[in-house]
C-alpha positions in Angstrom: -149.3 32.6 174.8 -148.4 29.6 176.7 -151.3 27.3 177.5 -151.2 29.0 181.0 -152.1 32.2 179.7 -154.7 31.8 177.1 -156.2 35.2 177.6 -154.7 37.4 174.9 -152.7 40.7 175.9 -155.4 43.5 176.6 -154.2 47.3 176.4 -154.9 48.4 179.6 -156.1 52.0 178.1 -159.1 50.1 176.6 -162.1 50.1 178.7 -163.7 46.4 178.7 -167.0 45.7 180.6 -167.4 42.7 183.3 -169.3 41.1 180.7 -166.5 40.8 178.4 -164.2 39.8 180.5 -166.2 37.2 182.1 -166.6 35.9 178.8 -162.5 35.8 177.8 -162.1 34.0 181.8 -164.7 31.9 180.1 -162.8 31.3 177.1 -159.3 30.9 178.6 -160.5 27.8 181.2 -162.4 26.4 178.2 -158.7 26.2 176.8 -156.8 25.0 179.3 -159.4 22.0 179.5 -159.6 21.7 175.8 -155.5 21.1 176.3 -155.6 18.6 179.0 -157.6 16.0 176.6 -155.4 13.9 173.7 -156.2 15.3 170.4 -157.5 12.3 169.4 -160.6 12.3 171.7 -161.2 16.1 170.0 -160.8 14.8 166.5 -163.4 11.9 167.4 -165.2 13.8 169.2 -165.7 16.2 165.8 -166.0 13.3 164.0 -169.2 12.3 165.8 -170.3 15.7 165.1 -170.2 15.0 161.1 -172.0 11.8 161.4 -174.8 13.3 163.5 -175.0 16.2 160.5 -175.2 14.0 158.0 -178.2 11.7 160.2 -180.2 15.2 160.7 -179.8 15.6 156.4 -180.6 12.2 155.4 -183.5 11.9 157.9 -185.1 15.4 157.0 -188.6 15.3 154.8 -187.4 15.5 152.3 -183.9 14.5 152.6 -181.0 17.3 152.1 -179.1 14.2 150.4 -176.4 17.0 149.1 -175.9 18.2 152.6 -175.7 14.9 153.9 -173.6 13.8 151.4 -171.0 17.1 152.3 -170.7 15.5 155.9 -170.4 12.1 155.2 -167.4 13.0 152.8 -166.4 15.0 155.1 -166.2 12.4 158.1 -165.0 9.8 155.2 -161.8 12.2 155.0 -161.1 12.2 158.5 -161.5 8.8 159.2 -160.0 7.2 155.9 -157.3 10.0 156.0 -156.1 9.6 159.6 -156.7 6.0 160.1 -154.9 4.4 163.1 -154.2 7.7 164.1 -157.7 8.3 165.6 -156.7 5.4 168.6 -158.9 3.9 170.2 -162.0 5.3 168.2 -160.9 4.6 165.1 -163.3 1.0 164.6 -166.3 3.2 166.1 -165.9 5.9 163.5 -164.9 3.4 160.9 -168.5 1.4 161.5 -170.2 5.0 162.1 -168.8 5.8 158.5 -169.8 2.5 156.9 -173.4 2.6 158.5 -174.2 6.1 157.5 -172.8 5.6 153.5 -175.2 2.6 153.7 -178.1 4.8 154.8 -176.8 7.0 152.0 -177.2 4.6 149.5 -180.5 3.3 150.6 -181.7 6.7 150.8 -180.6 7.6 146.9 -182.4 4.8 145.4 -185.7 4.8 143.8 -188.7 3.7 146.2 -190.1 0.6 144.4 -193.5 0.4 143.8 
């Protein structure tokens, strides 16, 4: 499939309803738009999704620390693993990761009484 032809071929003998056809066209349009965006932007967006996921689990009552840790570790793998390849987003993501790690450590400490 080329970027211009992102809808997989459909067997003409297979009936397809109008709703399914519209859904396929919407997916094709989304893929075309996504192909125009640099990969570093898309990866950075996904990394921020992991940041948000970690924040949701850390702020839950009670905190879901194992879920938060998984999201933080995944974010770390992306940010630390890709480094400068993230381009202009590298510094922001590094700071976000550091902050989330700090919050995680604070939440895992026993509370003082």
